[in-house]
C-alpha positions, 0 to 999 in steps of 0.5 A: 493674155496669149494662150497656146492650147495643145492638141485641139486636133490630133495628128490623125485629124490634122492628116484628115484636114490636110487631105481635103485642104491640099486638094481644095480650090483656094481663092485670093484672100484679099477679096475678104479684107477690109479697105486698109487690110487689103493692101497688106494681105497676100494669102489664099482662103477657102470660100466660106460656104464651100462643103470643105470649109463647112465640114471642117469648121463644124469639126473644129467647133465640136473639138473646141466644145470638148477642150476645157482650157479653151472654155476656161480662157474664152468663156465663149458666147458666140464663135464665128464659123472657122475660116481657112487660109494658106500662105505660100510663095512669099505670102504675108499679112502685114500689121493689122487689127481685126474688125471689132464686129463681124456679121456671119455670112448669110445670116443676121448674126453678128459677133463681137471679136473679143478673142482671135484664134489661129489653129495651125494645120502645118508642122513648123518644119513644112515651111519657112517664115509664117510666124504669127507676130502679136504685139502686146504690153511686153513687146512682140511675141512670135508664134509658130505652133505644131499642127493641131495646136492653137493660139488664142489672143486678144482681137484688139492686138496689132498682129501680122504674119511674116512672109512664107519663103518655103513651103506652105503655111495652112491654118484655120482662124476665127473669132470669139465673142466672150460672155465676159467682154472685158479682157482684164476681168476675163484674165482674172477669171481664167487665172482663178479657174486654173488655180482651182483646177490645180488645187482640186486633184489634191484637195478634198471636194468638201474643203472649205477653202476650195469651196470658197474659191469656187464660190468666188469664181462663180459669183464674179462670173455671175457679176461680169457675164453677159449671156 
């Protein structure tokens, strides 16, 4: 399941982010890659513990907590603190799969990567290339969203970032451990929840069928969720 979520950040928030990121000190992204990924990763990243990364990352987490579509799709249990990257001058990231389990730096907390997220912080016309290509059961999907929009996709997917040949692609990226680890179960819950949300505005709140559907959703979540 690949989901685009619009306006996680407003345009004003994006401008605030970019004012700080455009003046930030970037480091070689290969320093944080695994043995295999290091050979195909050519980008820059913000140091995880920097004041800018921490401040902006916490802002993203607050916005996600207030984004119903994200909550519905991810059913988040843990979120790895948002990181920030920059691709320019031919920067690219070849085909790879994200690590299954990650330890949050400076803690004993581990996060199982069920879902990966990329929050775009540069407008599509600011750079050429830089598409996030995600391989799925129906082929490759290329994603290049407006600044402030986010894509959510299974961490098990093979994915890549195509070379940036003009300008700079700036983004935040992070991983989510879901309360429902099975992708098929999580997708069914998302579809059911979205159907309920679609019916609610035009259905009486005490409608027996709506109540039954809501009960089915919560009983399935109760059965499948791990908290």
